C-alpha positions in Angstrom: 1.3 -48.3 -21.3 0.3 -44.7 -21.5 2.7 -41.8 -21.7 2.6 -39.5 -18.5 4.1 -36.5 -20.3 0.8 -35.2 -21.8 -0.9 -35.1 -18.4 2.1 -33.2 -16.9 1.9 -30.7 -19.8 -1.8 -30.2 -19.1 -1.1 -29.6 -15.4 1.6 -27.0 -16.3 -0.8 -25.2 -18.6 -3.5 -25.1 -16.0 -1.0 -23.9 -13.4 0.3 -21.2 -15.6 -3.2 -19.9 -16.4 -4.1 -20.0 -12.7 -1.0 -17.9 -11.9 -1.8 -15.1 -14.4 -2.2 -11.8 -12.7 -5.7 -10.4 -13.5 -7.5 -7.4 -12.2 -10.5 -9.6 -11.2 -8.3 -11.5 -8.8 -7.6 -8.5 -6.6 -6.7 -4.9 -7.4 -3.9 -4.8 -4.7 -2.2 -7.9 -6.1 -2.6 -6.7 -9.7 -1.2 -3.2 -8.8 1.7 -4.6 -6.8 2.7 -7.0 -9.5 2.8 -4.3 -12.2 3.7 -1.1 -10.3 5.1 -2.2 -6.9 8.8 -2.2 -7.8 8.7 1.2 -9.5 6.8 2.8 -6.6 9.1 1.2 -4.1 12.1 2.6 -6.0 10.7 6.1 -6.3 9.7 6.2 -2.7 13.2 5.2 -1.6 14.7 7.8 -3.9 12.3 10.5 -2.6 13.1 9.5 1.0 16.8 9.9 0.3 16.3 13.2 -1.6 14.1 14.7 1.1 16.5 13.4 3.8 19.6 15.0 2.1 17.7 18.3 1.7 16.7 18.3 5.3 20.3 17.5 6.4 21.6 20.4 4.1 19.1 22.8 5.8 20.1 21.5 9.2 23.8 22.1 8.5 23.0 25.7 7.4 21.1 26.3 10.6 17.6 26.2 9.2 16.8 22.8 10.7 13.8 24.2 12.6 12.2 26.2 9.8 8.8 25.2 8.4 10.4 24.1 5.2 12.9 21.9 7.0 10.1 20.3 9.1 8.0 19.6 6.0 11.1 18.0 4.3 11.7 15.9 7.4 8.1 14.7 7.4 8.2 13.9 3.7 11.4 11.9 4.2 9.8 9.9 7.0 6.6 9.3 5.1 8.5 8.2 2.0 10.6 5.9 4.1 7.5 4.4 5.6 6.0 3.8 2.2 9.2 2.2 1.0 9.2 -0.1 4.0 5.6 -1.1 3.6 5.9 -1.8 -0.1 9.1 -3.8 0.5 7.4 -5.9 3.1 4.3 -6.5 0.9 6.4 -7.3 -2.2 8.4 -9.8 -0.1 5.2 -11.5 1.1 3.9 -11.8 -2.4 7.2 -13.1 -3.7 7.4 -15.7 -1.0 3.9 -16.9 -1.8 4.7 -17.0 -5.5 2.2 -14.3 -6.4 -0.7 -16.8 -5.7 -4.2 -15.5 -5.2 -5.5 -14.9 -1.7 -7.8 -17.6 -0.3 -10.6 -15.2 0.8 -13.3 -14.3 -1.7 -14.3 -11.1 -3.3 -17.5 -11.2 -1.3 -15.4 -10.9 1.9 -13.6 -7.9 0.4 -16.9 -6.2 -0.3 -18.1 -6.8 3.2 -14.9 -5.5 4.7 -15.1 -2.4 2.5 -18.7 -1.7 3.6 -17.7 -2.0 7.3 -14.7 0.3 6.8 -16.8 2.9 5.1 -19.4 2.7 7.8 -16.8 3.1 10.6 -15.1 6.1 8.9 -18.5 7.8 8.4 -19.3 7.1 12.0 -16.0 8.7 13.1 -16.4 11.7 10.9 -20.0 12.3 11.9 -19.1 11.9 15.6 -16.2 14.3 15.5 -18.3 16.8 13.5 -21.1 16.6 16.0 -18.8 17.1 18.9 -17.2 20.1 17.2 -20.6 21.6 16.4 -21.8 21.2 19.9 -18.6 22.8 21.3 -19.0 25.7 18.8 -22.6 26.3 19.7 -21.8 26.3 23.5 -19.0 28.8 22.8 -21.3 31.3 21.1 
Protein backbone atom coordinates (compact mmCIF):
# COMPACT_ATOMS: atom_id res chain seq x y z
CA UNK A 1 0.00 0.00 0.00
CA UNK A 2 1.38 3.40 -0.93
CA UNK A 3 1.33 6.45 1.28
CA UNK A 4 -0.98 9.26 -0.02
CA UNK A 5 0.82 11.96 1.95
CA UNK A 6 3.70 12.60 -0.51
CA UNK A 7 1.22 13.20 -3.35
CA UNK A 8 -0.73 15.67 -1.22
CA UNK A 9 2.49 17.50 -0.36
CA UNK A 10 3.37 17.74 -4.05
CA UNK A 11 -0.08 19.15 -4.80
CA UNK A 12 0.31 21.75 -2.07
CA UNK A 13 3.71 22.81 -3.38
CA UNK A 14 2.36 23.13 -6.92
CA UNK A 15 -0.60 25.10 -5.66
CA UNK A 16 1.55 27.48 -3.61
CA UNK A 17 3.85 28.13 -6.57
CA UNK A 18 0.83 28.73 -8.77
CA UNK A 19 -0.55 31.28 -6.30
CA UNK A 20 2.63 33.37 -6.15
CA UNK A 21 2.03 36.93 -7.25
CA UNK A 22 4.37 37.70 -10.16
CA UNK A 23 4.62 40.71 -12.43
CA UNK A 24 4.28 38.51 -15.49
CA UNK A 25 0.84 37.33 -14.40
CA UNK A 26 -0.66 40.80 -14.62
CA UNK A 27 0.48 44.23 -13.53
CA UNK A 28 -2.86 45.19 -11.98
CA UNK A 29 -3.00 42.07 -9.83
CA UNK A 30 0.66 42.47 -8.84
CA UNK A 31 0.24 46.16 -8.00
CA UNK A 32 -3.00 45.60 -6.08
CA UNK A 33 -1.45 42.80 -4.03
CA UNK A 34 1.55 44.84 -2.92
CA UNK A 35 0.21 48.42 -2.89
CA UNK A 36 -3.59 48.22 -2.84
CA UNK A 37 -4.14 48.44 0.90
CA UNK A 38 -1.80 51.42 1.36
CA UNK A 39 -3.28 53.38 -1.53
CA UNK A 40 -6.80 52.59 -0.31
CA UNK A 41 -5.86 53.83 3.19
CA UNK A 42 -4.23 57.02 1.90
CA UNK A 43 -7.12 57.79 -0.44
CA UNK A 44 -9.59 57.39 2.43
CA UNK A 45 -7.46 59.64 4.64
CA UNK A 46 -7.13 62.21 1.85
CA UNK A 47 -10.89 62.15 1.27
CA UNK A 48 -11.53 62.73 4.96
CA UNK A 49 -8.90 65.50 5.16
CA UNK A 50 -10.19 67.33 2.06
CA UNK A 51 -13.78 66.89 3.27
CA UNK A 52 -12.99 68.37 6.69
CA UNK A 53 -11.15 71.31 5.10
CA UNK A 54 -14.11 71.93 2.78
CA UNK A 55 -16.52 71.83 5.74
CA UNK A 56 -14.28 74.25 7.65
CA UNK A 57 -14.32 76.70 4.73
CA UNK A 58 -18.08 76.26 4.34
CA UNK A 59 -18.65 77.11 8.01
CA UNK A 60 -16.48 80.22 7.63
CA UNK A 61 -18.61 81.31 4.68
CA UNK A 62 -16.07 80.59 1.95
CA UNK A 63 -17.85 77.51 0.67
CA UNK A 64 -18.18 78.93 -2.84
CA UNK A 65 -14.62 80.11 -3.24
CA UNK A 66 -12.37 78.51 -5.84
CA UNK A 67 -10.23 76.90 -3.15
CA UNK A 68 -13.29 75.35 -1.47
CA UNK A 69 -14.58 74.02 -4.80
CA UNK A 70 -11.18 72.45 -5.53
CA UNK A 71 -11.16 70.88 -2.05
CA UNK A 72 -14.65 69.50 -2.62
CA UNK A 73 -13.65 68.00 -5.96
CA UNK A 74 -10.52 66.47 -4.41
CA UNK A 75 -12.63 64.97 -1.62
CA UNK A 76 -15.03 63.44 -4.14
CA UNK A 77 -12.21 62.08 -6.34
CA UNK A 78 -10.40 60.60 -3.33
CA UNK A 79 -13.64 59.00 -2.14
CA UNK A 80 -14.22 57.52 -5.58
CA UNK A 81 -10.66 56.10 -5.68
CA UNK A 82 -11.17 54.62 -2.21
CA UNK A 83 -14.45 53.03 -3.27
CA UNK A 84 -13.00 51.59 -6.50
CA UNK A 85 -9.95 50.15 -4.72
CA UNK A 86 -12.09 48.66 -1.96
CA UNK A 87 -14.31 47.00 -4.54
CA UNK A 88 -11.37 45.64 -6.54
CA UNK A 89 -9.53 44.40 -3.44
CA UNK A 90 -12.68 42.65 -2.26
CA UNK A 91 -13.05 40.88 -5.63
CA UNK A 92 -9.42 39.75 -5.54
CA UNK A 93 -9.77 38.57 -1.94
CA UNK A 94 -12.92 36.59 -2.75
CA UNK A 95 -11.17 34.87 -5.65
CA UNK A 96 -8.16 34.07 -3.47
CA UNK A 97 -5.85 36.25 -5.58
CA UNK A 98 -6.01 33.70 -8.40
CA UNK A 99 -4.89 34.66 -11.85
CA UNK A 100 -7.41 35.82 -14.42
CA UNK A 101 -8.47 33.29 -17.00
CA UNK A 102 -7.81 35.49 -20.03
CA UNK A 103 -4.40 35.56 -21.62
CA UNK A 104 -1.84 38.30 -21.98
CA UNK A 105 -2.47 38.28 -25.73
CA UNK A 106 -6.03 39.41 -25.04
CA UNK A 107 -4.65 42.21 -22.84
CA UNK A 108 -2.39 43.39 -25.67
CA UNK A 109 -5.28 43.42 -28.13
CA UNK A 110 -7.47 45.33 -25.68
CA UNK A 111 -4.67 47.86 -25.14
CA UNK A 112 -4.26 48.40 -28.89
CA UNK A 113 -8.00 48.91 -29.35
CA UNK A 114 -8.12 51.36 -26.43
CA UNK A 115 -5.18 53.37 -27.80
CA UNK A 116 -6.76 53.46 -31.25
CA UNK A 117 -10.10 54.66 -29.86
CA UNK A 118 -8.49 57.40 -27.73
CA UNK A 119 -6.41 58.57 -30.70
CA UNK A 120 -9.55 58.64 -32.84
CA UNK A 121 -11.36 60.72 -30.21
CA UNK A 122 -8.48 63.19 -29.81
CA UNK A 123 -7.98 63.58 -33.57
CA UNK A 124 -11.72 64.03 -34.16
CA UNK A 125 -12.05 66.68 -31.46
CA UNK A 126 -8.91 68.46 -32.69
CA UNK A 127 -10.21 68.44 -36.26
CA UNK A 128 -13.58 69.85 -35.18
CA UNK A 129 -11.90 72.58 -33.14
CA UNK A 130 -9.55 73.43 -36.02
CA UNK A 131 -12.45 73.69 -38.46
CA UNK A 132 -14.41 75.91 -36.08
CA UNK A 133 -11.37 78.11 -35.51
CA UNK A 134 -10.76 78.51 -39.28
CA UNK A 135 -14.43 79.39 -39.89
CA UNK A 136 -14.28 82.00 -37.13
CA UNK A 137 -11.33 83.82 -38.69
